FIFI-672393 format. One record per residue (C-alpha): residue number from 1; residue in one letter; x, y, z. Coordinates in nm, 2 decimals. Each point is the difference from the previous one (the first is absolute). Last residue first. Layout:
BEGIN
NODE    n  res      px      py      pz
NODE  NUM    A       X       Y       Z
...
END
This chain:
BEGIN
NODE    n  res      px      py      pz
NODE  307    F    9.70    7.63    9.76
NODE  306    Q   -0.23   -0.20   -0.25
NODE  305    S   -0.30    0.11    0.14
NODE  304    L    0.05    0.35   -0.13
NODE  303    V   -0.02   -0.10   -0.37
NODE  302    E   -0.30   -0.21   -0.07
NODE  301    A   -0.22    0.05    0.32
NODE  300    Q    0.10    0.37    0.07
NODE  299    Y   -0.01    0.09   -0.38
NODE  298    E   -0.33   -0.16   -0.03
NODE  297    L   -0.14    0.17    0.32
NODE  296    Y    0.13    0.34   -0.14
NODE  295    A   -0.16   -0.07   -0.36
NODE  294    E   -0.33   -0.03    0.18
NODE  293    P    0.00    0.36    0.06
NODE  292    T   -0.06    0.05   -0.38
NODE  291    D   -0.04    0.39   -0.04
NODE  290    T    0.30    0.06    0.23
NODE  289    L    0.22   -0.17   -0.27
NODE  288    I    0.35   -0.16    0.10
NODE  287    G    0.23    0.24   -0.13
NODE  286    G    0.25    0.04    0.29
NODE  285    F    0.15   -0.24    0.22
NODE  284    M    0.22    0.08    0.32
NODE  283    I    0.27   -0.22    0.10
NODE  282    E    0.14    0.00    0.37
NODE  281    D    0.33   -0.02    0.17
NODE  280    V    0.21   -0.04   -0.30
NODE  279    G    0.33   -0.20    0.06
NODE  278    A    0.09   -0.07   -0.35
NODE  277    D   -0.10   -0.36    0.00
NODE  276    I   -0.35    0.13    0.09
NODE  275    M    0.05    0.19   -0.32
NODE  274    E    0.06   -0.30   -0.23
NODE  273    G   -0.27   -0.20    0.17
NODE  272    I   -0.26    0.26   -0.10
NODE  271    R    0.13   -0.01   -0.36
NODE  270    D   -0.04   -0.39    0.01
NODE  269    V   -0.33    0.01    0.15
NODE  268    I   -0.12    0.23   -0.27
NODE  267    Y    0.13   -0.23   -0.29
NODE  266    G   -0.15   -0.30    0.17
NODE  265    K   -0.33    0.16    0.01
NODE  264    S    0.02    0.11   -0.36
NODE  263    G    0.06    0.35   -0.11
NODE  262    I    0.08    0.36    0.13
NODE  261    A    0.21    0.03    0.32
NODE  260    S    0.24    0.26   -0.15
NODE  259    G    0.33   -0.15   -0.06
NODE  258    E    0.12    0.21   -0.29
NODE  257    G   -0.15    0.37    0.00
NODE  256    L   -0.33    0.13   -0.05
NODE  255    R   -0.11    0.23   -0.29
NODE  254    R   -0.36    0.03    0.14
NODE  253    A   -0.16   -0.07   -0.35
NODE  252    K    0.27   -0.25   -0.10
NODE  251    I    0.03   -0.19    0.32
NODE  250    M   -0.40   -0.03    0.01
NODE  249    A   -0.01   -0.10   -0.36
NODE  248    E    0.27   -0.27    0.04
NODE  247    C   -0.24   -0.15    0.29
NODE  246    A   -0.31    0.02   -0.20
NODE  245    N    0.18   -0.17   -0.30
NODE  244    S    0.17   -0.26    0.22
NODE  243    D   -0.35   -0.12    0.12
NODE  242    E    0.09   -0.23    0.31
NODE  241    S   -0.08    0.28    0.25
NODE  240    L    0.09    0.14    0.35
NODE  239    L    0.08    0.36   -0.08
NODE  238    T    0.23    0.18    0.22
NODE  237    P    0.19    0.34    0.04
NODE  236    M    0.25   -0.06    0.31
NODE  235    L    0.04    0.27    0.27
NODE  234    L    0.31   -0.09    0.19
NODE  233    T    0.12    0.01    0.35
NODE  232    K    0.33    0.03    0.22
NODE  231    R   -0.06    0.13    0.34
NODE  230    I    0.23    0.27    0.12
NODE  229    E    0.18   -0.04    0.35
NODE  228    S    0.24   -0.29   -0.14
NODE  227    P    0.13    0.32   -0.20
NODE  226    D    0.18    0.13    0.34
NODE  225    R    0.02    0.39   -0.08
NODE  224    G    0.31    0.21    0.04
NODE  223    V   -0.07    0.22   -0.31
NODE  222    E    0.26   -0.12   -0.22
NODE  221    E   -0.04   -0.36    0.10
NODE  220    C   -0.36    0.02   -0.07
NODE  219    H    0.06    0.16   -0.34
NODE  218    Q    0.22   -0.31   -0.07
NODE  217    Q   -0.26   -0.23    0.12
NODE  216    V   -0.29    0.16   -0.20
NODE  215    I    0.23   -0.03   -0.32
NODE  214    D    0.04   -0.36    0.07
NODE  213    W   -0.37   -0.05    0.02
NODE  212    K   -0.04    0.16   -0.35
NODE  211    Y    0.25   -0.25   -0.15
NODE  210    D   -0.16   -0.30    0.21
NODE  209    L   -0.33    0.08   -0.14
NODE  208    Y    0.13    0.00   -0.35
NODE  207    K    0.17   -0.34    0.03
NODE  206    R   -0.28   -0.15    0.19
NODE  205    T   -0.23    0.08   -0.29
NODE  204    M   -0.32    0.21   -0.04
NODE  203    P    0.14    0.22   -0.28
NODE  202    G   -0.07    0.37    0.00
NODE  201    G   -0.31    0.12   -0.15
NODE  200    A   -0.10    0.24    0.27
NODE  199    W   -0.33   -0.24    0.07
NODE  198    G    0.27   -0.22    0.14
NODE  197    D    0.04    0.20    0.32
NODE  196    L    0.29   -0.10    0.20
NODE  195    N   -0.07    0.10    0.38
NODE  194    F    0.22    0.08    0.27
NODE  193    V   -0.15    0.06    0.34
NODE  192    D    0.13    0.18    0.30
NODE  191    G    0.08    0.34   -0.15
NODE  190    F    0.15    0.33    0.14
NODE  189    K    0.39    0.00   -0.10
NODE  188    A    0.04   -0.31   -0.21
NODE  187    L   -0.36    0.06   -0.17
NODE  186    T    0.11    0.35   -0.07
NODE  185    R    0.32   -0.14   -0.16
NODE  184    L   -0.22   -0.26   -0.19
NODE  183    T   -0.19    0.30   -0.14
NODE  182    R    0.30    0.23   -0.10
NODE  181    K    0.29   -0.15   -0.16
NODE  180    P   -0.12   -0.36   -0.08
NODE  179    G   -0.38    0.10   -0.10
NODE  178    T   -0.17   -0.32    0.12
NODE  177    G   -0.37    0.13    0.07
NODE  176    G   -0.22    0.01    0.29
NODE  175    V    0.14    0.08    0.37
NODE  174    M   -0.17   -0.25    0.23
NODE  173    I   -0.07    0.16    0.34
NODE  172    P   -0.06   -0.22    0.31
NODE  171    I   -0.24    0.15    0.25
NODE  170    P    0.19    0.05    0.34
NODE  169    R   -0.14   -0.26    0.24
NODE  168    A   -0.32   -0.08    0.18
NODE  167    Y   -0.26    0.22   -0.14
NODE  166    C    0.16    0.28   -0.16
NODE  165    G   -0.09    0.34    0.14
NODE  164    P   -0.34    0.13    0.11
NODE  163    A    0.13    0.27    0.00
NODE  162    L    0.29    0.08   -0.21
NODE  161    P    0.09    0.33    0.14
NODE  160    A    0.14    0.30   -0.19
NODE  159    E    0.26    0.23    0.20
NODE  158    D    0.02    0.23   -0.31
NODE  157    L    0.03   -0.20   -0.31
NODE  156    Q    0.16    0.12   -0.33
NODE  155    Y    0.02   -0.15   -0.36
NODE  154    F    0.15    0.11   -0.31
NODE  153    R    0.36    0.11    0.08
NODE  152    G    0.00   -0.18    0.35
NODE  151    Q   -0.08    0.12    0.34
NODE  150    Y   -0.14   -0.26    0.22
NODE  149    T   -0.15    0.01    0.37
NODE  148    V   -0.17   -0.31    0.13
NODE  147    P   -0.23   -0.03    0.29
NODE  146    G    0.07   -0.29    0.24
NODE  145    Q    0.14   -0.35    0.01
NODE  144    A    0.11    0.00   -0.33
NODE  143    H    0.05   -0.31   -0.23
NODE  142    F   -0.30    0.04   -0.26
NODE  141    L    0.04    0.37    0.00
NODE  140    A    0.36    0.01   -0.06
NODE  139    R   -0.05   -0.28   -0.29
NODE  138    V   -0.26    0.23   -0.15
NODE  137    L    0.26    0.29   -0.01
NODE  136    E    0.28   -0.19   -0.15
NODE  135    C   -0.21   -0.18   -0.27
NODE  134    A   -0.16    0.33   -0.09
NODE  133    E    0.35    0.18   -0.02
NODE  132    E    0.12   -0.27   -0.24
NODE  131    L   -0.32   -0.01   -0.20
NODE  130    R    0.02    0.40   -0.06
NODE  129    D    0.37   -0.05   -0.12
NODE  128    Q   -0.11   -0.27   -0.24
NODE  127    R   -0.30    0.22   -0.12
NODE  126    E    0.24    0.31   -0.04
NODE  125    K    0.23   -0.23   -0.21
NODE  124    M   -0.27   -0.16   -0.21
NODE  123    N   -0.15    0.36   -0.09
NODE  122    P   -0.29    0.13    0.19
NODE  121    F   -0.36   -0.10   -0.07
NODE  120    D   -0.22    0.26    0.17
NODE  119    W   -0.35   -0.12    0.07
NODE  118    G   -0.30    0.14   -0.22
NODE  117    Y   -0.23   -0.33    0.01
NODE  116    A    0.05   -0.07   -0.37
NODE  115    E    0.33    0.11   -0.03
NODE  114    H    0.13   -0.20    0.28
NODE  113    E   -0.19   -0.30   -0.12
NODE  112    R    0.18    0.05   -0.33
NODE  111    Q    0.34    0.01    0.16
NODE  110    F   -0.01   -0.36    0.14
NODE  109    W    0.37   -0.04    0.16
NODE  108    A   -0.04    0.02    0.38
NODE  107    A    0.32    0.03    0.23
NODE  106    G   -0.09   -0.30    0.18
NODE  105    I   -0.16   -0.13    0.33
NODE  104    S   -0.10   -0.30    0.19
NODE  103    F   -0.12    0.01    0.36
NODE  102    T   -0.07   -0.35    0.14
NODE  101    F   -0.32   -0.08    0.19
NODE  100    R   -0.07   -0.27    0.21
NODE   99    G    0.04    0.15    0.34
NODE   98    H   -0.35   -0.03    0.16
NODE   97    S   -0.20    0.05   -0.33
NODE   96    I   -0.17    0.29    0.09
NODE   95    Q    0.29    0.14    0.21
NODE   94    D    0.24   -0.04   -0.31
NODE   93    V   -0.27    0.15   -0.22
NODE   92    T    0.01    0.31    0.23
NODE   91    A    0.38   -0.02   -0.01
NODE   90    A    0.02    0.02   -0.37
NODE   89    M   -0.25    0.28   -0.03
NODE   88    K    0.22    0.20    0.24
NODE   87    A    0.32   -0.10   -0.20
NODE   86    A   -0.19    0.12   -0.32
NODE   85    L   -0.07    0.32    0.15
NODE   84    A    0.34    0.05    0.13
NODE   83    P    0.14   -0.09   -0.38
NODE   82    H   -0.21    0.27   -0.14
NODE   81    R   -0.23   -0.17   -0.25
NODE   80    Y   -0.01   -0.09   -0.37
NODE   79    T    0.37    0.08   -0.08
NODE   78    N    0.12   -0.30    0.20
NODE   77    G   -0.18   -0.26   -0.22
NODE   76    L   -0.10   -0.29    0.22
NODE   75    V    0.12   -0.36   -0.13
NODE   74    M   -0.08   -0.27   -0.04
NODE   73    H   -0.19    0.05    0.33
NODE   72    G   -0.04   -0.16    0.31
NODE   71    I   -0.21   -0.25    0.20
NODE   70    E    0.13   -0.30    0.24
NODE   69    V   -0.28   -0.30   -0.02
NODE   68    K   -0.12   -0.14    0.30
NODE   67    D   -0.35    0.15    0.14
NODE   66    T   -0.17    0.17   -0.29
NODE   65    I   -0.30    0.21   -0.03
NODE   64    G    0.13    0.35    0.13
NODE   63    A    0.35   -0.02   -0.14
NODE   62    A   -0.16   -0.06   -0.35
NODE   61    A   -0.20    0.33    0.04
NODE   60    A    0.31    0.19    0.12
NODE   59    A    0.22   -0.15   -0.28
NODE   58    I   -0.28    0.12   -0.24
NODE   57    T   -0.02    0.36    0.12
NODE   56    F    0.39    0.00   -0.04
NODE   55    G    0.00   -0.10   -0.34
NODE   54    E   -0.27    0.21   -0.16
NODE   53    H   -0.21   -0.23   -0.25
NODE   52    A    0.06    0.08   -0.39
NODE   51    N   -0.32   -0.08   -0.15
NODE   50    L   -0.02    0.06   -0.39
NODE   49    H   -0.01    0.37   -0.13
NODE   48    E    0.35    0.01   -0.10
NODE   47    E   -0.02   -0.28   -0.23
NODE   46    E   -0.02    0.17   -0.33
NODE   45    R    0.30    0.20    0.11
NODE   44    R    0.21   -0.30    0.02
NODE   43    P    0.26    0.02    0.29
NODE   42    P    0.11   -0.36    0.12
NODE   41    P   -0.15    0.08    0.25
NODE   40    P   -0.33    0.06    0.14
NODE   39    L   -0.05    0.37    0.10
NODE   38    Y    0.02    0.11    0.37
NODE   37    H    0.30   -0.24    0.09
NODE   36    D    0.11   -0.18    0.32
NODE   35    A    0.03   -0.38   -0.06
NODE   34    F   -0.12   -0.25    0.27
NODE   33    W    0.17   -0.28    0.18
NODE   32    I   -0.11   -0.29    0.20
NODE   31    S    0.22   -0.24    0.23
NODE   30    N    0.06   -0.33    0.13
NODE   29    W   -0.22   -0.22   -0.23
NODE   28    V   -0.07   -0.32    0.12
NODE   27    G   -0.38    0.02   -0.01
NODE   26    K   -0.28    0.19    0.21
NODE   25    D    0.16    0.33   -0.05
NODE   24    C    0.07   -0.03   -0.37
NODE   23    I   -0.38   -0.11   -0.07
NODE   22    R   -0.11    0.30    0.22
NODE   21    V    0.19    0.25   -0.20
NODE   20    V   -0.09   -0.17   -0.32
NODE   19    Q   -0.36    0.06    0.05
NODE   18    E    0.05    0.36    0.14
NODE   17    I    0.16    0.08   -0.31
NODE   16    K   -0.31   -0.14   -0.21
NODE   15    D   -0.24    0.21    0.23
NODE   14    W    0.23    0.32   -0.04
NODE   13    T   -0.03   -0.02   -0.37
NODE   12    T    0.22   -0.07   -0.30
NODE   11    R    0.20    0.20   -0.27
NODE   10    Y    0.28    0.07    0.24
NODE    9    V    0.05   -0.11    0.36
NODE    8    G    0.20   -0.30   -0.08
NODE    7    I    0.11   -0.22    0.29
NODE    6    Q    0.38   -0.07    0.04
NODE    5    A    0.01   -0.32    0.16
NODE    4    G    0.26   -0.12    0.26
NODE    3    F    0.18   -0.33    0.07
NODE    2    K    0.21   -0.08    0.28
NODE    1    M    0.23   -0.31    0.02
END
């Protein structure tokens, strides 16, 4: 079983992030993941001045100081960069890491940071349309043997090369979000990794996972894709604690769904086991504090060692 860590990049320092990255690379973690926001979410105007490290720069730095862990984002916002630029950056990080990068992208949701930095924030339909085009364009670049020409409504390429290209194989694409009509169809057409995100508030239960995966399979059948080509993963919010009040406070504050890995060691182990039985390829954990790097060692010893 593979386990990943979503390492916080907000309200903290690079030195703390670096410590956690090194701990994960030396430990049993399979992957590390960073967010991609320019203001620290959730949106609180009084906290906008606090640190929010840029996600791609952090990924490149992590690639340069690690040897083992795979690296990605949860997830890149498509509205922040032209997708061809994002593909170029991804290929560079893939080269630095010798093939350990996953390209993860979503439609973007954080309106306030768009306002703060003067970026357009289209309506949901346009953001979904842009995401679908972006995934098609990026996949073309990752799989091409030469320059790519692309003519879309929002994005165009004129014999654009990706050089250097992907290190050893086409970089896998994770499509962020589980909207049944658009996002999961975009995944079926152009993605390689499905991820059920527990921070979105949906339940972290096998029943809910199976429901979403059934939709992916339906879309795959419609677009002529083999669903076995798509990895099944999930991001589980977590807090290892015997303090029921602290656990309840986290669930309430973040509006988390049923089955989040928040509670005692035994409870978390049971939740992980449920998802393993559902055929998940990898579970990523979010919520372990970056400012306490030793918490990653504790989680590794107390929880991950059981599998």
